[in-house]
N, C-alpha and C positions, 0 to 999 in steps of 0.2 A: 491141844485141845481148842486153843481158839480159834484155828482154823479146821479144825474135822470139832465141834460139838457136838456130832452125835458118836460122840466113842464114849461109853460107860467109864472107862482110866484110862491111864496111858503107864505101859511097862515099858523103862529104855534102861540102855548102860552107857558109860564114857568111862574112858581112860584118861586119870591125872597123873604124873611124877612115876608111873609104871606101877598102878595103884588103879584096882577098876572097883565100880560105885551099879549100885543100880538104885535107879528111881523107880517110885511109884507112885502118880500122881490123881486124882481123881475129886469129887466137886466137894471132898471133906477135907482136901490137904494134901502135902506132901511130905513123905519118907520118903529117907537114902539110908542103905546099908552104910557099915562098915565098911572101909577099903581092904580089896584081896589082892594082896601082892600077883603080878599077874610074872614075875620070872619062876615064883617058885609055886603056882598053881596053874599052870596052863591049862589042866582039867576043865578049871570051871572058867577060862578066857571062852574053850570051846562048847558048855553047855550052854552062856550065855549067847552066842552066835545061833548054837542049836533055837535055841527056845524063841530068839524074833524070827528064825527063816523057817523052821519047821510046824511051831506052834498051831493051834485051829486060830483063826482069827477071835474067837470069840474069848477066847484064853488071852487077850493080848488086849481085848477093851472094847473091841467091836462090836455093835447092838445090831443083833439078826431081825428086829424087829421093824429097823428101818435102812433106805439103802439108798445113795444118794451114786447116781449114775458118772462112770469115768466116759473119755470118750469111745473108749472103746465096745461099749456095751451100749450104747447111746442108741435109740432106735430096734433094739432087737429085742425088747420087753412087749409081745403084740395086747398084752390083759391091760395095758396107762392107757390113757388117755393124750391124746398126741400133743405134744409139745412136751412131757410131763422130765423130768431131771431126776425122778428117784419116786418112790414107793414106801410105806409107812404100813404096820396095820396094825389092829385095834387084839383085843383080846379076846375076841372072837371068829378073829383069821378076816375080819372085812380087809379089804386093802385100799386107799386111798394115794390116789398119783400125788405126787410134791409137785407143782407146777413153778414154784418157786420160795427163794430162803427169804421174807420179808423183814425180818431182822436178827439179829446173834448178838448172843453177849462176848463182852471182848475181856473177860477175866478168865482165871484160869477157876478160881475156884468157886464157893457158896452155887446157886441156883444155876445158872449155866443156862439162861434160857435162851431155847431157837424159837419165830416165829415162824409159819409154813403159809402159804397158801395151797390149798388141797383140795382136789377134787374128784368126787367120789365115778368114777368110770363109766356106772351103770346108767345112773339119772344125769349124770353133767353137773350136778347141782356145787358150787363152792363155798367150802369153808375157808375159815380161821382155824388154825391148830396149834397150841402152846406148849411145846415142852420144855420142863422144868425139870429142878431137882430140891424140892423143900424141904426143909428140918421138919424131923419128925413131928413135934409139938404145935406146926401149922398145918400139917397134911393134908388138912381139909377146908382151910380158912377161905382159900377164895373161892370154892366151892359153894359155900356159906352164901358168900356175900352175892355171889352173879345168883343165886336159889332167890337171894330177898329181894335183887331188883328185878326180877323178870317180867316184863312187859312194861318197864319201863321207855320211852320212848327214846329211839337212838342211843340208847344203852345195847350193847353186846351181849348178847344171850346166848345160853348154853348151851349145848346139845347131844353131849354127851362126855365123859369121863373116866382115866381109868389109873390103875396103876400100872406102869409098863411090867409084863411078868417076863421072868426069865427061869426056864428050868421049871416054869412051871409055881415060881412064885415070884410078891412083889419083887423088885428091884430094888432094892437100896444098898449104902454104902457099905454099912457092918456088915451086912453078908458078903459083899462085895472081899471086903478085908479079912472076914472069918475064913472066906474058900483059901486066901493065899496064906493062913495063919497068924494074920495081923489081926489080934485080938484086942481090941481096945479098954477091957475089964482091965487088963494086961500092962497097962500103958501109966507110966505114973504121972502123964500130959492128958488132966478131966475135960480140955477142952473140944475135943472131938465132938462134935453133931451129926449123926445119923442121917442122913437125906434120901428120904423119896427119889423114886423117878416117877412125875405125875407125866400125864397129857392132860390136854382142853382143848374140846374141840367147838368153836363157837361159829355163829354166825351173827351177822355177816362179815362177810371180808371185803374191806373195799380196797379201793387202791392208797397209797403212801397221799398225806396232804398235800406235798411238793408237787406233783403230780395234776397237780387243778388247769383247767385250762382256760377259763378266762378269771375275772374280777368278780365274776357275779357267781361263779361254783365259786370258787373259794370264799367269800359272804356269806354265803348259803353252808358252807361249812362253819362254819363259826357259829352262824345262828344254831344249827344242831346240836353245837357243844352246847352251849346257852340252853338250851329248851330240854335235854337230857340233866343237864349238871341241878338244872331247878325242879325237874320232875324226882329229882334223888333225894335232892335236902327234902320237900317236902313228906317223900318216906318212912326218910329218918325222923326227921320231928316227928309222924303219927306214931312212929315203934314208941320213940323217946315216951 
């Protein structure tokens, strides 16, 4: 999930000391099954191989609402912007071309944030798309903050946001585990945190700070930070 953060979860198997184990990893944590002896249970080993090789990709954690191109499919998507490395859709079926991965989390669990530079192939406008798994208690916290700072100079503006849908329902780790018979309420460990899959479409989408072309451009960028921070603090004091 560190190298493929656009996966919903990962299901894997490994053999150690003639024992078969299954690993289930999502943004809420890791589950390891009890060992199965491979000598006395060869059918289980066959089932494990068949699961990884024959199952539908969505049942192995691949997200059907986002696609990252591999060398064999680059250039075959004629409806995408030139130079796109993938695509992502919103709940209305609108497709955005992924032009670059700006940043991705290096952790296996928690938010699993990925930031993309995306382009609307119809009008050519570019946006930043934030993809993350948010704790249920803070599901709309970031949206609320962005709504409050709307209109402040040099502060990113919220264009759209949505819960990522899977089979027509909001995608979350509790629902994923329920589909595999892993019910959190049946487990003695109460540290489970349900996380919802969220996406935020933001504007503008600039270049990373380290891509500055001159000293003046770098200083102007820091100046814009200060202006945005000052305006933000004035708004906070007015609210208080």
